[in-house]
N, C-alpha and C positions, 0 to 999 in steps of 0.2 A: 194735151199728151196721152197717147194710150197707155204708156208705162205708169201713169198715176193712177191706175185701177188699185184700189187696196186690197192689200194681201195677207197682211195679218189681221185679221178680222177674228172675232170671237167665235166663229163657228172652226175656223181655220186652227185657233188655238185650241179649241178641247177636242177637235178629232185628233191633231197631232198629239195631244196628250195622253189620250185614251191609246193611242197607238203605242206611243214609248211605255205605258205601264203593261200593256199585254204581250210586247215584246220581250221587254224585261222580265215578266214573271215566268214566261216560257224558257228564258235563256238560266234563269236562276233553276229553275226545278231540272231544266235537261242535265245539268251538273250534279246537282244534290241527290236526284232521285238515283243515279249510278252509284253512290257511295251509301245511299239507305239501302238499296235493292243488295248490295254486297254485305253489308255491316249487319242490318237489321233482320234481313230475310234468308241470306245464305246463298244468294244466287250466285251464277258462275258469272264469268266476264260476258261471254255473250247474252246470257238474259238480261244481264244490266244493260247491255246494248239497245237488247230490244225494248226494255222498259223505257229506255230514254227516248229511242227512236220512234215507239209506237204513237207518243203523242203528235209526233209532226205528221205520221201517217192518217191519223183522225184528222189533222189540220188539212191536209191533201184532200182528205173525202168533202170535208166540209165544204172548202172552194169549189170543187167540182158541183155541188148540189146548191149553191148558194144561190144561183140563177133561179133555181124552182122558188126559194123563199120568197126572193124579190118580187117575182111576178103575183105571188098568191097574197101577200102579207104587206108587202111594201118595205121601203127601207128603215124607217124608225122603227117599226116593231121588229122587224128581223135583226136588227141590233141589239134592242132590247133582250129579245129571246136568247140571241146567243151571248150576251154579257151575263145574263142571269143564270145560264147553264154554265158558265165559265165560273161564275161565282160558287154555285153547288157543288162541282166536281172539285173545287179547290178545297173546299172544305172537308171532302171525303177522304183526304189524306191523313187525317188525324186516326182514322180506323185503321188498326193493323191488320192489313189484308195479307192473303198468300199471293203468290206471284201471279196465277191465274186472273184473281179479281184485281188487282195492281194493274194489270195490262189492259182490263176492262175500262177501269178508271182514268189511264192513262188516254185513252183512244178517245173516249168521250169528252175527256177536258180538251183533247186536241181538235175533236170535230166541232165543238162549241167556239173555240178561238178561231179555226178557220170560216165559219160564218161572220163571226162577228169584224174580223181582220178584213176579209173581202168587202163587207158592206163600208166601212170605214175608207177602203180604196175608193168605191164606187163615188162614195160622197164628196171626197177629197177632189175628185178629178172631175166633179161638176161644179164646187162654188168656187173654184179658182178662176179668176179671170183669163180670156182666153189669150190676152196679150203679154201675162205672166206666168203661164201654164207650166213652163220649162223651168222657172224658177222656183215656181211654188211646189212642184214634185221634189226639186232638189232640195229645199227645204224640209218637207214632208218626211222624205228619205233618211233624213237625219236623226228623225224621231227613232226610227226602226236601228239604225245605226248606233245610236246612244245606248238602246235598250241592247242591242249584241254584246255591247263593250262592257256596261255596268252591271248586267245580268249575273255573268260569269265571276265578275269580282266581288260583287255580293255575296255569291254562292261560297265560292272558296274562304271569305273572310268570315262567314257565319259559320260554317262547317268546322272551321278552327274554334271558334269561341262561344257558339250556343249550340243547343241540342237540336235535332230534327223537328221536334214537336212546335219549339219556337219558329224555326223558318218556314213551316206549314202555315204558322199564324202571320207570318209578314206577308205571304204571298196570297194568304186569303183577304187579308187589309187591302191590298193592292187591287183585287177582284172586285171588290166592296167598292173601293173609290172609282174604279172604270165605270160601273154601272150609274152611282151617282152622277157622275161627269155627263154621261149618256143623256140624262134626262134633261140636261140643260140644252143641250144643241137641238136647234130649229134647221130641219133638215128641208131644203125647198123643194118645190114641185116640180117635175119633170114637164117641160114645156110642150104643147101640140107639136111644134117643128123638131124637136127632139125626139118625140115617138113617131113621128112620120118617118124620120129619116132610119130609126131601128127598124120599123116595119119595111120600108123600102130595103135594107140591107137583108134581113131575114128572107123577104122573097126572091131578091136577086141571086141568093146563095145556093138554090136549088137544092142538090143531093147534099150540099156540104153543109145545110142547116144545122145538121144533128150534132156534127164537132163544133159548129161555131156556137152554140149554146153553151159550149164549156170551156172552150180554149179560143184563143187568137190564132190561127195560123201562121200569120206574118210574124208572130213572137215566139214562134218555137225554135228556131235554128240557134238564135242567144239564149234563149232559155236553157237549151240541149247544154251550151256551155257553162252555165252558171250551174247546172247539175254537176257536172265533172268537178268543178271548183270546190264546191260544196263538199263533196262526197272528203274530197283532200282535206277540207278545215274540218270535218266533223269529228277525226280523229284527234285534234288538236282540243276540239271543245268537249269532247266526253270524256277523254284520258289523260288530260293534262295534269290532273291533280296526284292521279296514279304513277304517271312517271316522274313527277316532281319528288313524290315520296321515296320512289327508287332509287333517284339521283340525290338524295337530301339537300331537296332545293325548296321544300314546301313554303318557307316563309317567302321566297322572292316570288313562288307561282302566286300568291295571294296579289300579287300587284300586277301579274300578266296583263289580265284583261283592260286594267287600267293603263298600262303603258299602251294597249291594242288601241283604245279609244281616243288617247293624247294623238297618237299617230294618224288616226282618221281625222281629228280635229284639224289638224297643222295640215294635212295635206287637200282637203275638199274644196276649199277657195280656191285651191291653184288647179287642181284638175278640172273641176267644173267650167270654169273659163275657157279653160285649155282644150277642152273638149270641143265647145262651141266653136272655137277658131279654126282647131285644127282637123277636126276628128276624132273618132273613139281608139283608133290606130296607136296614135302616139301615147296614150294612157296605157291601152291594154297590154301591147307587149312588153312594155318594162314593169308592168305590172307582176305578168305572170312570171317572168325572171326574177323579181323579188320574192316574191310566193314561194318559188321552187327553191331560191336559196334560203328563205327563211326555216322550211321545212328540212332541208339540207344540214343546215348549223344546227337545228333542233337535236337530230339525231346523232350529234356527239357532243351537246353542250354537257360541261362538268362545272360551271362555274354561273352565279346570279347574274351577274353581267349577260354573259351570253345568251342566258334564257330570256331576259327583258330585250334585248338586242332581237331576238328571235319575233316576239312580240310587237314589237314595233315593225318590224320587217312585213309582219303578217298585216300590219293596220294598212301600211303604203300599198301592199299587195293585194292581199284578199279584199281588205275593205274597198279598195277603190275598183277592183274588178265587180264586186257587187253594186255598186253604185252606177258604173257605166252601162254593165248589162240592165240594168232595170231603166236606165233613158233611154237604151237602144230599143228594148222592147216595147215602150210608152211612145215612143216616136217613131214607130215602125209602121203605124195604123192608123186611121182615121180616128177624128175626136168621139164618135160614138162609140168606138171599140176599146177605149183606152180602159174602162174597167174590165175587161175581159184581158186584155195585153196586161195589166197588171195580175191580174188572178194568174193567168197563165206562167208568169214569171214567177211568182211565189208558189206554184204547186211545184215548179222543179226545183227551186230552192229548196222548199220543205222536203221534196223526196230524196234530195242529196242527204239532208241533214238529218232525215228519219231514219233511212235505209242505212246510211252511211256507217254508223255507230254499231249494227247488228253484224254487217259483212264484215268490217274491221276489227270488231269483238271476236267473230270465229278465226279471222287470221292470227289474232293474239295468242291463240290456244297453240300455234306452231312457231310465231315468231315474237320477239321481244319488241320494247316499245320503239327501242333506238331505231330495230328494222322496218319497222313500222312507218315510222317518219320518213326514213331513206327512199322505201318505196312510193310514200306520198308525196316526195320531192320529184321523183321521176315522172309520175303520174302529174304533177304540176307542170312540169315543162313540156308534157306531150299535150297539155292543152293547149299550147300556142299553134301547133298544126291543127287541131280540129277549130279554133277559132279563125284561123287564116282561111280555110275551106268554107266555112259557115257564114262569115261575114267579112272577113277583113279584108281580101280581096275584091270585094264587092263595094268597100267603103264609097270609093269614088264614083263607081258607076249607077249607085242605087241610092238616091238622095232620100235622105229623113224627111217624114211627113210632118209639117208643122201642125 
């Protein structure tokens, strides 16, 4: 039976564990660093948004350049370099820098994560059995999803109960754990057949070879949709703690991302198989409506149950948008380009989450949080139109590559 090929191998579990810890640390610090910059360094809202988002800009640059690292040094060495740098810059948060130096640390911290996480995506694409690749990528993406939910939950809880110094200690310990686990991974060699296929692709790409070294062109349309959706979500990720303070719902906000995670865990076993049977549209259109509705409700939330309802709706909406878009990106290309497609998807996702807080922070100088989430809701609804033109109307005319 072809589907009997093992999926939950030692390497698969270890790579997923590292990815979970990286994403958890990233989202933990995205939330914490905004409060730290404002409370400890006297930063403005826009500056705090930049401090938060520059990490993701660094991640984006790391993803763009990781191909050069892989070609020169190999995957295992590149992974260890990225994780060693990730640990080093995690420890630098203990030093009380001014805003300028903190921005540099955030950028380099993100750069190292970009290298490490992209190498992980390349490794996971190779170690999965071909007959279970779609299933395996779905499970692997769950490690990211859980990190996106648990990280902010821990961040808000720790900000309410412990000092920033202790929070940075936790993030450093997690970074050390990533490095230790990586030492146990056995990275398989690239087969001669695989190398020849890559060479053929590069040779046949002609003038397009330059862009193909960094991104997968076929994954760009759906990645652009992810960019827009992630900008809408970045306002929740970076500023929900401040909004909760404003409306006196700090205690409920500490459970916001936990409820978000629960909604994803409930819906993912349903939406994945449904996409396989009926296509992406049956998930994506309702997901955008649900996400827009969540942001709309968030704009006039006045009670704990409404805030947690918004969290659950965002899990059903944005959480599934992220997963389905990643699946579309990966399946839009040949097996030899899966690593590039994954990187392309996360470049756009990172760009939205990275630049979003800064631009939304600038808007907050003229708008209140309630208005910000109202306009974000309108933008989420507008994503339906963008999705229709870049992918939705082609779903039945452009089959996904298996």
